[in-house]
DRENDOLUM-646911 format. One record per residue (C-alpha): x, y, z; residue in three letters; chain. Coordinates in steps of 0.001 Angstrom, whole numbers, always signed. Example, Ala and Ser with C-alpha at 12.3 -4.5 7.8 and 13.67 -1.06 7.14 Angstrom:
! DRENDOLUM-646911
<px: +12300 | py: -4500 | pz: +7800 | type: ALA | mol: A>
<px: +13670 | py: -1060 | pz: +7140 | type: SER | mol: A>
This chain:
! DRENDOLUM-646911
<px: +82036 | py: +103420 | pz: +75148 | type: MET | mol: A>
<px: +79144 | py: +105087 | pz: +76154 | type: SER | mol: A>
<px: +76266 | py: +104338 | pz: +78464 | type: TYR | mol: A>
<px: +72856 | py: +104104 | pz: +79774 | type: ILE | mol: A>
<px: +72784 | py: +104570 | pz: +83518 | type: ILE | mol: A>
<px: +69884 | py: +103593 | pz: +85212 | type: ILE | mol: A>
<px: +69406 | py: +105041 | pz: +88605 | type: ALA | mol: A>
<px: +67058 | py: +104355 | pz: +91466 | type: PRO | mol: A>
<px: +66240 | py: +107495 | pz: +93183 | type: TYR | mol: A>
<px: +65417 | py: +107923 | pz: +97143 | type: SER | mol: A>
<px: +66414 | py: +111369 | pz: +97543 | type: GLY | mol: A>
<px: +70360 | py: +111363 | pz: +97782 | type: GLU | mol: A>
<px: +71196 | py: +113367 | pz: +94967 | type: LYS | mol: A>
<px: +74916 | py: +113166 | pz: +95571 | type: GLU | mol: A>
<px: +75502 | py: +109368 | pz: +94195 | type: PRO | mol: A>
<px: +73723 | py: +110472 | pz: +90799 | type: LEU | mol: A>
<px: +76660 | py: +112848 | pz: +89908 | type: TYR | mol: A>
<px: +78896 | py: +110277 | pz: +91158 | type: THR | mol: A>
<px: +77657 | py: +107630 | pz: +88596 | type: GLY | mol: A>
<px: +77907 | py: +109625 | pz: +85645 | type: THR | mol: A>
<px: +81433 | py: +110938 | pz: +86569 | type: GLN | mol: A>
<px: +82908 | py: +107720 | pz: +86440 | type: HIS | mol: A>
<px: +80984 | py: +106780 | pz: +83228 | type: PHE | mol: A>
<px: +80408 | py: +108249 | pz: +79928 | type: HIS | mol: A>
<px: +76901 | py: +109371 | pz: +80060 | type: THR | mol: A>
<px: +74498 | py: +109071 | pz: +76939 | type: LYS | mol: A>
<px: +71456 | py: +108877 | pz: +79093 | type: LYS | mol: A>
<px: +70334 | py: +108873 | pz: +82793 | type: LEU | mol: A>
<px: +67552 | py: +107480 | pz: +83601 | type: ILE | mol: A>
<px: +65880 | py: +108250 | pz: +87129 | type: ILE | mol: A>
<px: +63309 | py: +106154 | pz: +88681 | type: LEU | mol: A>
<px: +61735 | py: +107783 | pz: +91160 | type: SER | mol: A>
<px: +58346 | py: +107564 | pz: +93722 | type: GLU | mol: A>
<px: +56346 | py: +111006 | pz: +93481 | type: SER | mol: A>
<px: +57030 | py: +111873 | pz: +96649 | type: SER | mol: A>
<px: +60722 | py: +113008 | pz: +95365 | type: HIS | mol: A>
<px: +59585 | py: +114967 | pz: +92805 | type: ALA | mol: A>
<px: +60943 | py: +117972 | pz: +94503 | type: ARG | mol: A>
<px: +64527 | py: +117110 | pz: +95423 | type: THR | mol: A>
<px: +64676 | py: +115978 | pz: +91227 | type: LEU | mol: A>
<px: +63847 | py: +119280 | pz: +90446 | type: LYS | mol: A>
<px: +67212 | py: +120800 | pz: +90763 | type: PRO | mol: A>
<px: +69059 | py: +117411 | pz: +89589 | type: VAL | mol: A>
<px: +67646 | py: +117402 | pz: +86441 | type: ILE | mol: A>
<px: +68561 | py: +121460 | pz: +85647 | type: GLU | mol: A>
<px: +71717 | py: +120165 | pz: +86567 | type: ASP | mol: A>
<px: +71896 | py: +117268 | pz: +84010 | type: PHE | mol: A>
<px: +70357 | py: +119735 | pz: +81743 | type: LYS | mol: A>
<px: +73745 | py: +121993 | pz: +82593 | type: LYS | mol: A>
<px: +75868 | py: +118849 | pz: +81485 | type: PHE | mol: A>
<px: +73924 | py: +118300 | pz: +78659 | type: LYS | mol: A>
<px: +72785 | py: +114978 | pz: +79738 | type: ILE | mol: A>
<px: +69562 | py: +113851 | pz: +78221 | type: PRO | mol: A>
<px: +67453 | py: +112473 | pz: +81179 | type: ILE | mol: A>
<px: +64797 | py: +111316 | pz: +81765 | type: GLU | mol: A>
<px: +62404 | py: +110524 | pz: +84226 | type: VAL | mol: A>
<px: +60132 | py: +107595 | pz: +85107 | type: TYR | mol: A>
<px: +57490 | py: +108076 | pz: +88631 | type: GLU | mol: A>
<px: +57340 | py: +104613 | pz: +89759 | type: LYS | mol: A>
<px: +55072 | py: +103145 | pz: +92948 | type: GLU | mol: A>
<px: +57496 | py: +101868 | pz: +95965 | type: ALA | mol: A>
<px: +57624 | py: +97978 | pz: +96494 | type: GLY | mol: A>
<px: +59810 | py: +96032 | pz: +94820 | type: TRP | mol: A>
<px: +57894 | py: +94800 | pz: +91889 | type: GLU | mol: A>
<px: +57374 | py: +97991 | pz: +90899 | type: ASN | mol: A>
<px: +60860 | py: +98736 | pz: +90582 | type: THR | mol: A>
<px: +61746 | py: +94886 | pz: +89623 | type: PHE | mol: A>
<px: +59226 | py: +95748 | pz: +86929 | type: GLY | mol: A>
<px: +61085 | py: +99424 | pz: +85598 | type: THR | mol: A>
<px: +63984 | py: +98159 | pz: +85200 | type: ILE | mol: A>
<px: +62807 | py: +95332 | pz: +82952 | type: ASN | mol: A>
<px: +60374 | py: +97196 | pz: +80717 | type: GLU | mol: A>
<px: +64384 | py: +99376 | pz: +80130 | type: LEU | mol: A>
<px: +66266 | py: +96373 | pz: +79367 | type: VAL | mol: A>
<px: +63755 | py: +95294 | pz: +76487 | type: LYS | mol: A>
<px: +63271 | py: +99294 | pz: +75520 | type: LYS | mol: A>
<px: +67084 | py: +99938 | pz: +74985 | type: GLU | mol: A>
<px: +70264 | py: +98429 | pz: +73731 | type: ASN | mol: A>
<px: +71389 | py: +96062 | pz: +77432 | type: SER | mol: A>
<px: +74666 | py: +96021 | pz: +76023 | type: GLN | mol: A>
<px: +74567 | py: +99827 | pz: +76888 | type: GLN | mol: A>
<px: +72880 | py: +99672 | pz: +80089 | type: LEU | mol: A>
<px: +74654 | py: +100383 | pz: +84060 | type: LEU | mol: A>
<px: +72372 | py: +100228 | pz: +86878 | type: VAL | mol: A>
<px: +73603 | py: +102339 | pz: +89585 | type: ASN | mol: A>
<px: +73058 | py: +101312 | pz: +93243 | type: LEU | mol: A>
<px: +74143 | py: +105513 | pz: +95398 | type: GLY | mol: A>
<px: +70582 | py: +106718 | pz: +95313 | type: ALA | mol: A>
<px: +68354 | py: +104208 | pz: +96956 | type: ALA | mol: A>
<px: +66714 | py: +103485 | pz: +99826 | type: ASP | mol: A>
<px: +67873 | py: +99868 | pz: +100695 | type: ALA | mol: A>
<px: +64656 | py: +98235 | pz: +99529 | type: SER | mol: A>
<px: +65202 | py: +99687 | pz: +96264 | type: THR | mol: A>
<px: +68600 | py: +98867 | pz: +95923 | type: LYS | mol: A>
<px: +68060 | py: +95381 | pz: +96922 | type: CYS | mol: A>
<px: +65679 | py: +95482 | pz: +93842 | type: ALA | mol: A>
<px: +67331 | py: +96881 | pz: +91629 | type: ALA | mol: A>
<px: +70115 | py: +94429 | pz: +92077 | type: THR | mol: A>
<px: +68009 | py: +91512 | pz: +91392 | type: CYS | mol: A>
<px: +67202 | py: +93379 | pz: +88444 | type: ALA | mol: A>
<px: +70539 | py: +94097 | pz: +87142 | type: ALA | mol: A>
<px: +71704 | py: +90491 | pz: +87968 | type: PHE | mol: A>
<px: +68666 | py: +87836 | pz: +86230 | type: VAL | mol: A>
<px: +69022 | py: +90705 | pz: +83351 | type: ASN | mol: A>
<px: +72823 | py: +90513 | pz: +83382 | type: GLY | mol: A>
<px: +73283 | py: +93981 | pz: +83244 | type: ILE | mol: A>
<px: +76104 | py: +95668 | pz: +85419 | type: LYS | mol: A>
<px: +75106 | py: +97078 | pz: +88444 | type: ALA | mol: A>
<px: +77598 | py: +99828 | pz: +90575 | type: PHE | mol: A>
<px: +77218 | py: +101229 | pz: +94157 | type: ASP | mol: A>
<px: +78240 | py: +104323 | pz: +95425 | type: VAL | mol: A>
<px: +79719 | py: +105142 | pz: +98689 | type: MET | mol: A>
<px: +81193 | py: +108488 | pz: +98912 | type: GLY | mol: A>
<px: +83032 | py: +108759 | pz: +95806 | type: ASN | mol: A>
<px: +83978 | py: +105582 | pz: +94983 | type: HIS | mol: A>
<px: +82411 | py: +102877 | pz: +92898 | type: LEU | mol: A>
<px: +82283 | py: +99503 | pz: +93473 | type: MET | mol: A>
<px: +81229 | py: +97288 | pz: +90223 | type: VAL | mol: A>
<px: +79209 | py: +94131 | pz: +91100 | type: LEU | mol: A>
<px: +79714 | py: +90462 | pz: +89482 | type: PRO | mol: A>
<px: +77243 | py: +90224 | pz: +86827 | type: VAL | mol: A>
<px: +76269 | py: +86597 | pz: +84946 | type: LEU | mol: A>
<px: +77696 | py: +86441 | pz: +81368 | type: LYS | mol: A>
<px: +74274 | py: +85899 | pz: +80121 | type: PHE | mol: A>
<px: +70585 | py: +86777 | pz: +81583 | type: SER | mol: A>
<px: +68776 | py: +84698 | pz: +83731 | type: TYR | mol: A>
<px: +66296 | py: +84289 | pz: +81534 | type: TYR | mol: A>
<px: +68648 | py: +82686 | pz: +79105 | type: ASN | mol: A>
<px: +68656 | py: +79883 | pz: +81760 | type: LEU | mol: A>
<px: +65112 | py: +79302 | pz: +81730 | type: LEU | mol: A>
<px: +62957 | py: +76835 | pz: +78980 | type: THR | mol: A>
<px: +59905 | py: +76934 | pz: +77886 | type: GLU | mol: A>
<px: +59398 | py: +74218 | pz: +80279 | type: LYS | mol: A>
<px: +60380 | py: +75631 | pz: +83359 | type: LYS | mol: A>
<px: +58310 | py: +79229 | pz: +82571 | type: LEU | mol: A>
<px: +55257 | py: +77115 | pz: +82207 | type: LEU | mol: A>
<px: +55849 | py: +74988 | pz: +85706 | type: ILE | mol: A>
<px: +56209 | py: +79170 | pz: +87088 | type: LEU | mol: A>
<px: +52689 | py: +80175 | pz: +85814 | type: LYS | mol: A>
<px: +50854 | py: +76920 | pz: +87228 | type: GLN | mol: A>
<px: +52892 | py: +77523 | pz: +90652 | type: LEU | mol: A>
<px: +51335 | py: +81105 | pz: +90425 | type: LEU | mol: A>
<px: +47977 | py: +79726 | pz: +90295 | type: LEU | mol: A>
<px: +48777 | py: +78156 | pz: +93682 | type: PHE | mol: A>
<px: +49770 | py: +81271 | pz: +95521 | type: LYS | mol: A>
<px: +50919 | py: +80949 | pz: +99020 | type: GLU | mol: A>
<px: +49772 | py: +77231 | pz: +99360 | type: ASP | mol: A>
<px: +51795 | py: +75766 | pz: +96867 | type: GLY | mol: A>
<px: +50889 | py: +72118 | pz: +95751 | type: CYS | mol: A>
<px: +52803 | py: +68494 | pz: +95276 | type: PHE | mol: A>
<px: +54067 | py: +66854 | pz: +92674 | type: LEU | mol: A>
<px: +51880 | py: +64396 | pz: +91127 | type: ASP | mol: A>
<px: +48810 | py: +67663 | pz: +91443 | type: VAL | mol: A>
<px: +51997 | py: +70080 | pz: +89369 | type: LEU | mol: A>
<px: +52797 | py: +66801 | pz: +87068 | type: ALA | mol: A>
<px: +48763 | py: +66764 | pz: +86065 | type: LYS | mol: A>
<px: +48375 | py: +70632 | pz: +85767 | type: LYS | mol: A>
<px: +52093 | py: +70975 | pz: +84186 | type: ALA | mol: A>
<px: +51138 | py: +67806 | pz: +81115 | type: LYS | mol: A>
<px: +54494 | py: +66603 | pz: +82334 | type: MET | mol: A>
<px: +55076 | py: +62843 | pz: +83115 | type: SER | mol: A>
<px: +56519 | py: +63533 | pz: +87050 | type: ALA | mol: A>
<px: +60348 | py: +61601 | pz: +86020 | type: PRO | mol: A>
<px: +60083 | py: +65225 | pz: +83541 | type: LEU | mol: A>
<px: +58809 | py: +67400 | pz: +86319 | type: LEU | mol: A>
<px: +61579 | py: +66408 | pz: +88374 | type: SER | mol: A>
<px: +64131 | py: +67196 | pz: +85972 | type: TYR | mol: A>
<px: +62996 | py: +70846 | pz: +85823 | type: HIS | mol: A>
<px: +62196 | py: +71318 | pz: +89515 | type: LEU | mol: A>
<px: +65701 | py: +69851 | pz: +90876 | type: HIS | mol: A>
<px: +68005 | py: +69875 | pz: +87743 | type: GLY | mol: A>
<px: +70870 | py: +68029 | pz: +86872 | type: THR | mol: A>
<px: +75314 | py: +67666 | pz: +87346 | type: THR | mol: A>
<px: +75158 | py: +69757 | pz: +84109 | type: LYS | mol: A>
<px: +72144 | py: +71610 | pz: +84450 | type: VAL | mol: A>
<px: +70280 | py: +73996 | pz: +86490 | type: ASP | mol: A>
<px: +66895 | py: +73523 | pz: +88044 | type: GLY | mol: A>
<px: +64091 | py: +75758 | pz: +89352 | type: LEU | mol: A>
<px: +65464 | py: +74882 | pz: +92989 | type: GLU | mol: A>
<px: +68983 | py: +75446 | pz: +91943 | type: GLN | mol: A>
<px: +68384 | py: +79150 | pz: +90422 | type: LEU | mol: A>
<px: +66059 | py: +80318 | pz: +93192 | type: GLY | mol: A>
<px: +62815 | py: +80457 | pz: +92259 | type: LEU | mol: A>
<px: +61335 | py: +77906 | pz: +93978 | type: ILE | mol: A>
<px: +61243 | py: +76058 | pz: +97241 | type: ASP | mol: A>
<px: +60432 | py: +72675 | pz: +98516 | type: LEU | mol: A>
<px: +59426 | py: +71622 | pz: +102094 | type: HIS | mol: A>
<px: +57812 | py: +68491 | pz: +103068 | type: GLU | mol: A>
<px: +53464 | py: +68294 | pz: +103636 | type: ARG | mol: A>
<px: +52044 | py: +65109 | pz: +104769 | type: GLU | mol: A>
<px: +55297 | py: +63126 | pz: +104196 | type: GLY | mol: A>
<px: +55371 | py: +64657 | pz: +100593 | type: LYS | mol: A>
<px: +57387 | py: +67455 | pz: +98528 | type: ILE | mol: A>
<px: +55284 | py: +70083 | pz: +98495 | type: ILE | mol: A>
<px: +56510 | py: +72947 | pz: +95358 | type: ILE | mol: A>
<px: +56140 | py: +76693 | pz: +96443 | type: LYS | mol: A>
<px: +56559 | py: +79829 | pz: +93816 | type: ILE | mol: A>
<px: +58746 | py: +82346 | pz: +96068 | type: ASN | mol: A>
<px: +58801 | py: +86175 | pz: +96303 | type: THR | mol: A>
<px: +62075 | py: +86216 | pz: +93079 | type: LEU | mol: A>
<px: +59732 | py: +82918 | pz: +90778 | type: GLY | mol: A>
<px: +56554 | py: +85379 | pz: +91381 | type: LYS | mol: A>
<px: +58567 | py: +88663 | pz: +89871 | type: ILE | mol: A>
<px: +59847 | py: +87099 | pz: +87137 | type: LEU | mol: A>
């Protein structure tokens, strides 16, 4: 099988070559900040010699930009053929790219020297676990930003009964709620539970 490899790039070139040596590559997509453009030029020339098509996406630094760019590529490309090469990324970018691969249900691997470590992946996309109701709740929580809100306030905003809202927040033994999915945090304030959307929830 041929793969489209997405590779966040922070200046280390060798993992790019190692990834394409281990996986039959039909296209390499590099995600890079503009500050790394100079070091990318010889890499681009090398892959032209290897006759592997290469695309470079310039992005700003930050979790949201890395995560968002990978999400857009998942929509654009055939997700069954996608791999994320984490080896050429710095620690922060690697973390964001790992999360993007995880929530989209695509494979990722890291490179350590000449060795590859394939990361575990969900059988289905994280997005498939989110119902329309759960997405609605997340969107409402975004409006409260860092403050969060009480359950009764959120129920009114989301136009749900308190028991139904609680079901989507806490889930059951068979169905994961937003808390189990790691998208919200629950805290106590004034003797009541306050609900906040966390970083992963915001990015989603």
